[in-house]
N, C-alpha and C positions, 0 to 999 in steps of 0.2 A: 777573217781570212783563214784559209786552210793552213793547218800546221803540218809541216813535212819533216820527217825524221828518217835519216839513213842510218842503218845499223850495218857495220862491216865486221864480219866474223873472220878471224885469222885462221881459217881452215878452208879447204876445198871440198870437204865432206858434205854431200847434200843432206845426209841424215842429220848432221849437226845443225845445218841451216834450218831444216824443218823443225827440229827440237826447239830452236830459238823462236820460231814462229809460234809454236805451241805455248811457250813461256809468255811471250808478248800477248797472245790471245787470252790466256788465263788471267793475266793481270788486268787487261782491259775489260774482260767479261765481268770481273768482280766489281767494276765500277758501274755496271748496268747499261753500258752503251751498246748499240748494234755494231756488229763487226762483219765485214765481208773480206774473206781471204780469196784473193784472185790467184789461183794456181797456174803454173806454167802450162799444164796440160791435164787431161782427164786422169792419167796415171798418178801424177803428183797429187791431184785432188783426192783420189782414193787413199793414197798413202797418208795424207794429212787427216783424212776422215778417221782412219784407224788410229793414228798417233794421238789425236786429241782425247781418246779414251784411255790411252796406255802410256803416255810419255813420262808420267811421273806416278809413283806409288800414291794411290788415293785420289788421283786426278779424276775430275768429272766435269766436263764442259759440254753441256747439251748443245748440239749443233746439227746441221743438215748439209748434205751434199746436193747441190743444185744440178740436176741432170739436164742434158740438152733438151730444150723445149719444155722442160718441166716447170711447174709452178713453184712458188715460194711457200714452204710450210708455215702454218700458223704458229705463233708464240715461240719462235726459235730466234735467239738474238745473235747466233753465230752461223754464218752461211759460207760455204765453200763452193766456188765455181770457177769457170775459165772465161766468162764473159767480162766485158769492160766494167760492167756494173749490173747488179740485179735491177729488176724493173722498179722496185719501190721499197721504201722503208729502211734500207741499210745505208745510212748516211753518217754514222758516227765515225767509224774507223775503217779504212781500207788498208789491208796488208797485201802489198802488191809483189808477187813473185814472178809474174809473167814478163814484165819489163819490155814488151814489144813496142809500147808507145806510152807517153805520159797519160796518167789517169785524168779523168775529168776533174779539173781543179776546183770547180765550184760545187761539186756534189757532196764531198765528204768534209767533215770537220777536221779530220786528221788523216794523213797518209803516211804509212810506214813502208819503207823499201828495205828489204833484207838482202845484203850482198855477202858474198864470201870470196875466197881466193880463186874460184874458177874463172879462167880468162874471159869466157863469153859473158858470164854474169857480170864481171867487173866492167867490161866494155859497155854492155847495155846500161848498167847502173850509172856510169859516167855520162852517158847520153841523157838519161833521165835527170841527173843532177844539173847538167847544163841547161836543159829545157826549163826546169823549175826555177833555176837562178835567173835565167833570162826573162822569165815571166814575172819576176819581181818577188818571188816567195822567199821568206826567211827559212833557211834550212839548218837543222841541227844534225850533226854527224856524231855517231857514237861508235867508238872502236872497241871491239871485244876480242878477248883471247879465244882459243879453240873451245874452251869450256863455257864461253858465253859471259865471262866476267869482264867488267869495264876495265880498260887500260888507258894509259896516257895516250894522247893523240900522237900519231907518227909525225916526222918532220914535215914542215910546211909544204914541200914540193909534192908530197903524196896527197892525192885527193880521194874522195869516197870511191 
């Protein structure tokens, strides 16, 4: 069954959210799995494309930006796009930033949803959380401070 992780960043800064995506991507890339980053829109896709080269001193994550109607490049394990999923081959990890609907649950081994304090992102994230929970998925929630460091979970009444 697909593993689902929600990361909640204690900041509304979209750049910090994208930096967290880069950190998660780098960690997953080092394990050798395929990664599909589903950006909210083309602009965010371009920003992530740039950040994956520069987010950290010495970072080097080979990746490609999937263009509208474009094919998937050969031998690239990290792909960025806005489609629900690429046509083939990227089934390891989905990092979902679009949040307009739940990702195809049977396509990916793991789904990561990255939230922050932006009200719209939180609202969409809560809907995704509810959809996944109602579908019977076990969900892990990770709470992070603004720097992306793990913190103790907030009180029980607060959800992802």
